[in-house]
The first five atom37 places (N, CA, C, CB, O) and aatype in JSON, in Angstrom:
{
  "aatype": [12, 10, 16, 1, 18, 10, 0, 9, 19, 10, 19, 13, 10, 10, 19, 10, 10, 5, 18, 3, 10, 17, 10, 7, 6, 7, 15, 10, 16, 0, 0, 17, 11, 10, 3, 2, 15, 9, 6, 9, 5, 5, 1, 5, 2, 16, 1, 10, 10, 6, 1, 2, 11, 0, 10, 6, 0, 6, 19, 11, 3, 10, 11, 15, 7, 10, 5, 0, 9, 6, 6, 1, 0, 1, 15, 6, 10, 7, 12, 9, 11, 6, 3, 6, 16, 13, 13, 5, 19, 9, 6, 11],
  "atom_mask": [
    [1, 1, 1, 1, 1],
    [1, 1, 1, 1, 1],
    [1, 1, 1, 1, 1],
    [1, 1, 1, 1, 1],
    [1, 1, 1, 1, 1],
    [1, 1, 1, 1, 1],
    [1, 1, 1, 1, 1],
    [1, 1, 1, 1, 1],
    [1, 1, 1, 1, 1],
    [1, 1, 1, 1, 1],
    [1, 1, 1, 1, 1],
    [1, 1, 1, 1, 1],
    [1, 1, 1, 1, 1],
    [1, 1, 1, 1, 1],
    [1, 1, 1, 1, 1],
    [1, 1, 1, 1, 1],
    [1, 1, 1, 1, 1],
    [1, 1, 1, 1, 1],
    [1, 1, 1, 1, 1],
    [1, 1, 1, 1, 1],
    [1, 1, 1, 1, 1],
    [1, 1, 1, 1, 1],
    [1, 1, 1, 1, 1],
    [1, 1, 1, 0, 1],
    [1, 1, 1, 1, 1],
    [1, 1, 1, 0, 1],
    [1, 1, 1, 1, 1],
    [1, 1, 1, 1, 1],
    [1, 1, 1, 1, 1],
    [1, 1, 1, 1, 1],
    [1, 1, 1, 1, 1],
    [1, 1, 1, 1, 1],
    [1, 1, 1, 1, 1],
    [1, 1, 1, 1, 1],
    [1, 1, 1, 1, 1],
    [1, 1, 1, 1, 1],
    [1, 1, 1, 1, 1],
    [1, 1, 1, 1, 1],
    [1, 1, 1, 1, 1],
    [1, 1, 1, 1, 1],
    [1, 1, 1, 1, 1],
    [1, 1, 1, 1, 1],
    [1, 1, 1, 1, 1],
    [1, 1, 1, 1, 1],
    [1, 1, 1, 1, 1],
    [1, 1, 1, 1, 1],
    [1, 1, 1, 1, 1],
    [1, 1, 1, 1, 1],
    [1, 1, 1, 1, 1],
    [1, 1, 1, 1, 1],
    [1, 1, 1, 1, 1],
    [1, 1, 1, 1, 1],
    [1, 1, 1, 1, 1],
    [1, 1, 1, 1, 1],
    [1, 1, 1, 1, 1],
    [1, 1, 1, 1, 1],
    [1, 1, 1, 1, 1],
    [1, 1, 1, 1, 1],
    [1, 1, 1, 1, 1],
    [1, 1, 1, 1, 1],
    [1, 1, 1, 1, 1],
    [1, 1, 1, 1, 1],
    [1, 1, 1, 1, 1],
    [1, 1, 1, 1, 1],
    [1, 1, 1, 0, 1],
    [1, 1, 1, 1, 1],
    [1, 1, 1, 1, 1],
    [1, 1, 1, 1, 1],
    [1, 1, 1, 1, 1],
    [1, 1, 1, 1, 1],
    [1, 1, 1, 1, 1],
    [1, 1, 1, 1, 1],
    [1, 1, 1, 1, 1],
    [1, 1, 1, 1, 1],
    [1, 1, 1, 1, 1],
    [1, 1, 1, 1, 1],
    [1, 1, 1, 1, 1],
    [1, 1, 1, 0, 1],
    [1, 1, 1, 1, 1],
    [1, 1, 1, 1, 1],
    [1, 1, 1, 1, 1],
    [1, 1, 1, 1, 1],
    [1, 1, 1, 1, 1],
    [1, 1, 1, 1, 1],
    [1, 1, 1, 1, 1],
    [1, 1, 1, 1, 1],
    [1, 1, 1, 1, 1],
    [1, 1, 1, 1, 1],
    [1, 1, 1, 1, 1],
    [1, 1, 1, 1, 1],
    [1, 1, 1, 1, 1],
    [1, 1, 1, 1, 1]
  ],
  "atom_positions": [
    [[-5.61, 20.55, -66.51], [-6.83, 20.54, -65.76], [-6.35, 18.98, -64.62], [-8.45, 20.35, -67.05], [-6.62, 19.1, -63.43]],
    [[-5.89, 18.08, -64.95], [-5.69, 16.94, -64.34], [-4.69, 17.1, -63.36], [-5.42, 15.97, -65.21], [-4.61, 16.57, -62.25]],
    [[-3.84, 18.0, -63.98], [-2.7, 17.91, -62.87], [-3.47, 18.94, -61.68], [-0.92, 18.59, -63.52], [-3.26, 18.86, -60.47]],
    [[-4.12, 19.63, -62.15], [-4.66, 20.49, -60.92], [-5.54, 19.85, -59.79], [-5.51, 21.59, -61.47], [-5.5, 20.0, -58.57]],
    [[-6.32, 19.1, -60.58], [-7.29, 18.0, -59.43], [-6.2, 17.01, -58.8], [-8.68, 16.82, -60.38], [-6.34, 16.64, -57.63]],
    [[-5.12, 16.59, -59.57], [-4.17, 15.7, -58.69], [-3.37, 16.41, -57.41], [-3.04, 15.11, -59.7], [-3.07, 15.95, -56.3]],
    [[-3.16, 17.63, -57.97], [-2.35, 18.59, -56.78], [-3.39, 18.58, -55.55], [-2.04, 20.46, -57.34], [-3.15, 18.29, -54.37]],
    [[-4.52, 18.93, -56.11], [-5.46, 19.16, -54.93], [-5.88, 18.03, -54.13], [-6.65, 19.75, -55.38], [-6.27, 18.25, -52.98]],
    [[-5.86, 16.71, -54.65], [-5.88, 15.25, -54.24], [-4.6, 15.02, -53.13], [-5.69, 14.22, -55.69], [-4.72, 14.53, -52.01]],
    [[-3.28, 15.55, -53.8], [-2.01, 15.05, -53.11], [-2.14, 16.24, -51.78], [-0.35, 15.17, -54.27], [-1.71, 16.03, -50.64]],
    [[-2.61, 17.07, -52.07], [-2.58, 18.19, -50.71], [-3.52, 17.77, -50.06], [-2.8, 19.8, -50.89], [-3.25, 17.94, -48.87]],
    [[-4.79, 17.17, -50.24], [-5.8, 16.9, -49.13], [-4.96, 15.38, -48.26], [-7.67, 16.51, -50.01], [-4.95, 15.08, -47.06]],
    [[-4.4, 14.75, -49.35], [-4.01, 13.45, -48.54], [-2.76, 14.12, -47.58], [-3.42, 11.99, -49.7], [-2.82, 13.88, -46.37]],
    [[-2.13, 14.58, -47.87], [-0.95, 15.34, -47.0], [-1.18, 15.8, -45.84], [-0.43, 16.45, -47.55], [-0.46, 15.63, -44.86]],
    [[-2.57, 16.62, -45.9], [-3.03, 17.16, -44.77], [-3.75, 16.41, -43.75], [-3.73, 18.07, -45.1], [-3.95, 16.77, -42.59]],
    [[-4.26, 14.91, -44.52], [-5.08, 13.89, -44.04], [-3.8, 13.07, -42.94], [-5.82, 12.87, -45.52], [-3.88, 12.62, -41.8]],
    [[-2.85, 13.14, -43.74], [-1.73, 12.53, -43.06], [-1.0, 13.34, -41.68], [-0.66, 12.35, -44.22], [-0.43, 12.81, -40.72]],
    [[-1.18, 14.4, -41.86], [-0.41, 15.25, -41.13], [-1.29, 15.56, -39.69], [-0.08, 16.59, -42.07], [-0.82, 15.79, -38.57]],
    [[-2.57, 15.49, -40.05], [-3.64, 15.59, -38.98], [-3.16, 14.31, -37.82], [-5.37, 15.31, -39.78], [-2.9, 14.53, -36.64]],
    [[-3.12, 12.93, -38.49], [-2.85, 12.08, -37.88], [-1.52, 12.14, -37.15], [-3.03, 11.22, -38.59], [-1.51, 11.8, -35.96]],
    [[-0.56, 12.48, -37.65], [0.84, 12.7, -37.11], [0.25, 13.59, -35.76], [2.08, 13.63, -38.33], [0.01, 12.96, -34.73]],
    [[0.08, 14.76, -35.78], [0.14, 15.75, -34.79], [-1.11, 15.48, -33.81], [0.12, 17.23, -35.48], [-0.97, 15.42, -32.58]],
    [[-2.45, 15.32, -34.5], [-3.44, 15.4, -33.41], [-4.33, 13.83, -33.36], [-4.51, 16.84, -33.76], [-5.41, 13.79, -32.76]],
    [[-3.88, 12.78, -33.93], [-4.14, 11.28, -33.74], [-4.25, 10.95, -32.71], [0.0, 0.0, 0.0], [-4.22, 11.73, -31.76]],
    [[-4.41, 9.57, -32.6], [-4.28, 8.86, -31.24], [-2.78, 8.76, -30.97], [-4.98, 7.34, -31.22], [-2.32, 8.95, -29.84]],
    [[-2.15, 8.51, -31.83], [-0.6, 8.15, -31.7], [0.2, 9.14, -32.03], [0.0, 0.0, 0.0], [1.33, 8.95, -32.46]],
    [[-0.44, 10.54, -31.83], [0.18, 11.81, -32.34], [1.77, 12.08, -31.49], [-1.04, 13.17, -32.01], [2.28, 11.38, -30.61]],
    [[2.27, 13.33, -32.11], [3.4, 13.54, -31.44], [3.03, 14.14, -29.82], [4.28, 14.54, -32.38], [3.6, 13.84, -28.77]],
    [[2.0, 14.99, -30.03], [1.64, 15.45, -28.8], [1.44, 14.35, -27.64], [0.45, 16.21, -29.02], [1.98, 14.54, -26.55]],
    [[0.65, 13.17, -27.89], [0.7, 12.16, -27.1], [1.72, 11.64, -26.58], [0.25, 11.42, -27.53], [1.68, 11.3, -25.4]],
    [[2.7, 11.48, -27.23], [3.9, 10.69, -27.25], [4.78, 11.77, -26.32], [4.52, 10.32, -28.92], [5.48, 11.23, -25.45]],
    [[4.83, 13.12, -26.39], [5.45, 14.19, -25.47], [4.74, 14.31, -24.18], [5.45, 15.59, -26.14], [5.22, 14.96, -23.25]],
    [[3.82, 13.84, -24.12], [3.12, 13.75, -22.94], [3.29, 12.48, -22.07], [1.81, 13.91, -23.27], [3.47, 12.55, -20.86]],
    [[3.23, 11.49, -22.67], [3.7, 10.24, -22.24], [5.13, 10.21, -21.7], [3.58, 9.32, -23.32], [5.39, 9.68, -20.62]],
    [[6.1, 10.84, -22.52], [7.37, 11.17, -22.14], [7.61, 12.02, -20.75], [7.89, 11.86, -23.27], [8.61, 11.98, -20.04]],
    [[6.59, 12.69, -20.59], [6.52, 13.61, -19.36], [6.04, 12.9, -18.37], [5.7, 14.83, -19.48], [6.4, 13.26, -17.25]],
    [[5.45, 12.16, -18.42], [4.74, 11.26, -17.36], [5.5, 10.14, -16.8], [3.54, 10.65, -17.93], [5.38, 9.62, -15.69]],
    [[6.42, 9.82, -17.91], [7.62, 8.73, -17.51], [8.5, 9.41, -16.57], [8.59, 8.21, -18.84], [8.81, 8.91, -15.49]],
    [[8.92, 10.61, -17.01], [10.16, 11.31, -16.59], [9.47, 11.66, -15.19], [10.75, 12.69, -17.64], [10.31, 11.7, -14.29]],
    [[8.38, 11.88, -14.84], [7.93, 12.23, -13.61], [7.97, 11.17, -12.52], [6.67, 12.69, -13.78], [8.36, 11.4, -11.37]],
    [[7.49, 9.81, -13.02], [7.34, 8.47, -12.23], [8.75, 8.31, -12.03], [6.58, 7.12, -12.99], [9.21, 8.08, -10.92]],
    [[9.51, 8.42, -13.14], [10.9, 7.93, -12.88], [11.37, 8.94, -11.66], [11.94, 8.02, -14.34], [11.82, 8.27, -10.73]],
    [[11.39, 10.09, -11.44], [11.68, 10.81, -10.44], [11.18, 10.46, -9.05], [11.33, 11.93, -10.76], [11.92, 10.55, -8.07]],
    [[9.96, 10.08, -9.0], [9.14, 9.6, -7.84], [9.84, 8.19, -7.42], [7.45, 9.4, -8.26], [10.09, 7.86, -6.27]],
    [[10.1, 7.49, -8.5], [10.51, 5.99, -8.11], [11.93, 6.34, -7.25], [10.79, 4.83, -9.67], [12.17, 6.03, -6.08]],
    [[12.64, 6.94, -8.02], [14.05, 7.32, -7.33], [13.89, 7.61, -5.71], [14.68, 8.78, -8.08], [14.25, 6.81, -4.85]],
    [[13.3, 8.85, -5.46], [12.6, 9.21, -4.21], [12.4, 8.01, -3.21], [11.23, 9.79, -4.57], [12.97, 7.73, -2.16]],
    [[11.24, 7.33, -4.0], [10.99, 6.05, -3.06], [11.9, 4.92, -2.76], [9.96, 5.38, -3.54], [11.81, 4.15, -1.79]],
    [[12.78, 4.91, -3.7], [13.9, 4.01, -3.56], [14.85, 4.46, -2.43], [14.66, 3.9, -4.88], [15.32, 3.62, -1.66]],
    [[15.16, 5.85, -2.3], [15.92, 6.32, -1.49], [15.43, 6.19, 0.09], [16.13, 7.6, -1.96], [16.03, 6.0, 1.15]],
    [[13.98, 6.39, -0.28], [13.5, 5.97, 1.08], [13.52, 4.79, 1.76], [12.45, 6.15, 1.14], [13.94, 4.63, 2.91]],
    [[13.03, 3.93, 1.01], [13.46, 2.46, 1.09], [14.63, 2.03, 1.63], [13.51, 1.94, -0.05], [14.63, 1.24, 2.57]],
    [[15.63, 2.46, 1.14], [16.92, 2.17, 1.54], [17.36, 2.53, 3.09], [17.76, 2.86, 0.57], [18.12, 1.96, 3.87]],
    [[16.53, 3.77, 3.21], [16.97, 4.47, 4.66], [15.98, 3.55, 5.63], [16.57, 6.45, 4.78], [16.39, 3.24, 6.74]],
    [[14.81, 3.15, 5.24], [14.16, 2.53, 5.98], [14.73, 0.82, 6.51], [12.94, 2.67, 5.27], [14.57, 0.2, 7.57]],
    [[15.32, 0.52, 5.41], [16.19, -1.08, 5.26], [17.4, -0.77, 6.13], [16.81, -1.6, 3.43], [17.93, -1.59, 6.88]],
    [[17.73, 0.25, 6.0], [19.21, 0.29, 7.0], [18.62, 0.54, 8.65], [20.47, 1.96, 6.45], [19.23, 0.03, 9.59]],
    [[17.51, 1.27, 8.85], [16.71, 1.41, 10.05], [16.4, 0.02, 10.47], [15.42, 2.27, 9.84], [17.03, -0.42, 11.43]],
    [[15.67, -0.6, 9.99], [15.26, -1.78, 10.47], [16.49, -2.83, 10.56], [14.14, -2.25, 9.59], [16.44, -3.69, 11.44]],
    [[17.66, -2.8, 9.64], [18.76, -3.59, 9.96], [19.06, -3.05, 11.24], [19.91, -3.56, 8.97], [18.72, -3.81, 12.15]],
    [[19.7, -1.8, 11.69], [19.96, -1.47, 12.89], [19.07, -1.88, 14.14], [20.07, -0.24, 12.78], [19.59, -2.37, 15.14]],
    [[17.8, -1.68, 14.04], [17.05, -2.44, 14.8], [16.92, -3.8, 15.15], [16.25, -2.22, 14.51], [16.44, -4.18, 16.22]],
    [[17.4, -4.63, 14.16], [17.45, -6.25, 14.5], [18.79, -6.37, 14.78], [17.0, -7.38, 13.29], [18.95, -7.55, 15.09]],
    [[19.97, -5.7, 14.84], [21.18, -6.26, 14.84], [21.9, -5.6, 16.21], [21.93, -5.97, 13.39], [23.04, -6.0, 16.43]],
    [[21.41, -4.74, 17.05], [21.96, -4.4, 18.16], [21.04, -3.39, 19.11], [0.0, 0.0, 0.0], [20.06, -2.72, 18.76]],
    [[21.55, -3.47, 20.19], [20.65, -2.58, 21.21], [20.89, -1.23, 21.07], [20.88, -2.88, 22.69], [20.13, -0.3, 21.34]],
    [[22.08, -1.22, 20.59], [22.47, 0.6, 20.64], [21.27, 1.58, 20.12], [23.93, 1.03, 19.46], [20.81, 2.55, 20.72]],
    [[20.85, 1.04, 18.72], [19.59, 1.56, 18.11], [18.5, 1.78, 18.85], [19.17, 0.8, 17.2], [17.93, 2.87, 18.99]],
    [[18.12, 0.5, 19.44], [17.05, 0.54, 20.25], [16.74, 1.44, 21.49], [17.02, -0.55, 20.6], [15.68, 1.98, 21.8]],
    [[18.08, 1.44, 22.16], [18.38, 2.56, 23.24], [18.27, 3.69, 22.73], [19.66, 2.55, 23.86], [17.54, 4.43, 23.39]],
    [[18.79, 4.24, 21.63], [18.65, 5.62, 21.1], [17.32, 5.78, 20.66], [19.59, 5.96, 19.98], [16.76, 6.88, 20.66]],
    [[16.8, 4.76, 20.3], [15.06, 5.14, 19.87], [14.29, 5.5, 21.32], [14.08, 3.49, 19.04], [13.6, 6.51, 21.48]],
    [[14.51, 4.57, 22.26], [13.94, 4.71, 23.39], [14.25, 6.0, 24.21], [14.24, 3.61, 24.05], [13.41, 6.57, 24.9]],
    [[15.47, 6.38, 24.05], [15.66, 7.84, 24.68], [15.3, 8.99, 24.01], [16.96, 8.11, 24.97], [14.96, 9.95, 24.69]],
    [[15.31, 9.08, 22.73], [14.85, 10.15, 21.84], [13.15, 10.45, 21.86], [15.35, 9.7, 20.34], [12.55, 11.52, 21.97]],
    [[12.64, 9.07, 21.72], [11.26, 8.96, 21.24], [10.16, 9.04, 22.65], [11.14, 7.42, 20.34], [9.17, 9.75, 22.79]],
    [[10.7, 8.14, 23.49], [10.04, 8.01, 24.75], [10.58, 8.77, 25.83], [10.01, 6.72, 25.14], [9.96, 8.88, 26.89]],
    [[11.34, 9.14, 25.7], [12.06, 10.28, 26.99], [12.69, 9.08, 27.92], [0.0, 0.0, 0.0], [12.83, 9.49, 29.07]],
    [[13.13, 7.68, 27.75], [13.53, 6.65, 28.69], [14.83, 7.15, 28.84], [13.41, 5.13, 28.24], [15.53, 7.76, 28.04]],
    [[15.12, 6.66, 30.4], [16.48, 6.69, 31.02], [17.14, 5.57, 31.94], [16.49, 7.82, 31.76], [16.51, 5.07, 32.88]],
    [[18.55, 5.18, 31.6], [18.77, 3.99, 32.14], [18.51, 4.14, 33.9], [20.29, 3.54, 31.66], [17.97, 5.11, 34.43]],
    [[18.96, 3.13, 34.47], [18.77, 3.02, 35.97], [20.24, 3.75, 36.32], [18.53, 1.24, 36.62], [21.25, 3.62, 35.63]],
    [[20.15, 4.51, 37.46], [21.11, 5.48, 38.32], [21.53, 6.45, 37.09], [22.6, 4.6, 39.16], [22.73, 6.69, 37.05]],
    [[20.87, 6.94, 36.27], [20.9, 8.04, 35.44], [20.17, 9.11, 35.96], [20.46, 7.75, 34.19], [19.03, 8.81, 36.33]],
    [[20.63, 10.61, 36.12], [19.58, 11.67, 36.35], [19.39, 12.42, 35.19], [19.89, 12.59, 37.46], [20.22, 12.82, 34.37]],
    [[17.98, 12.59, 35.25], [17.58, 13.26, 33.89], [17.49, 14.79, 33.93], [16.18, 12.73, 33.41], [17.12, 15.08, 35.07]],
    [[17.6, 15.57, 33.41], [17.96, 17.16, 33.25], [17.41, 17.47, 32.26], [19.36, 17.64, 33.13], [17.79, 17.0, 31.18]],
    [[16.32, 18.36, 32.35], [15.42, 19.1, 31.27], [15.88, 20.71, 31.37], [13.61, 18.88, 31.65], [15.85, 21.53, 32.29]],
    [[16.25, 20.77, 30.23], [16.73, 22.45, 30.14], [15.39, 23.15, 29.31], [18.52, 22.73, 29.02], [14.95, 22.79, 28.22]],
    [[14.93, 24.13, 30.08], [13.66, 24.7, 29.37], [14.44, 26.1, 29.08], [12.05, 24.8, 30.42], [14.99, 26.8, 29.92]],
    [[14.33, 26.35, 27.58], [14.9, 27.81, 27.17], [13.49, 28.74, 27.12], [15.82, 27.78, 25.45], [12.35, 28.38, 26.84]],
    [[14.04, 30.22, 27.53], [13.02, 31.31, 27.22], [13.07, 31.64, 25.89], [13.2, 32.56, 27.99], [12.32, 32.51, 25.44]]
  ]
}
C-alpha cells in the first residue's frame, strides 16, 4: 500500500516537472520560438549590413570624384554637358 502511494506521488512529481519543461516560463517551446526570432533577426541584420555597405561605397564615390556626380546628374536629372546634343529615343 505504501509503495502504491509512493508511486502515485512520484508520478505526480514527474508530471509536475514535465509541465515546467514543456509549458512553463522557460520551456522548450519558448526556447524554440526565441531561436526562431534570433534567426530572423540575423537574416535581417545581414541584409541591412549589405545595404549599408552599398550606401557606404556610393558615398565614397560621391566624395572622391566628379565622375560619380556627373553620372548621377545625367541619369537622375537628365543633365548634359556643354556642346553636347541630347537625343531622346521613344519606343512604340
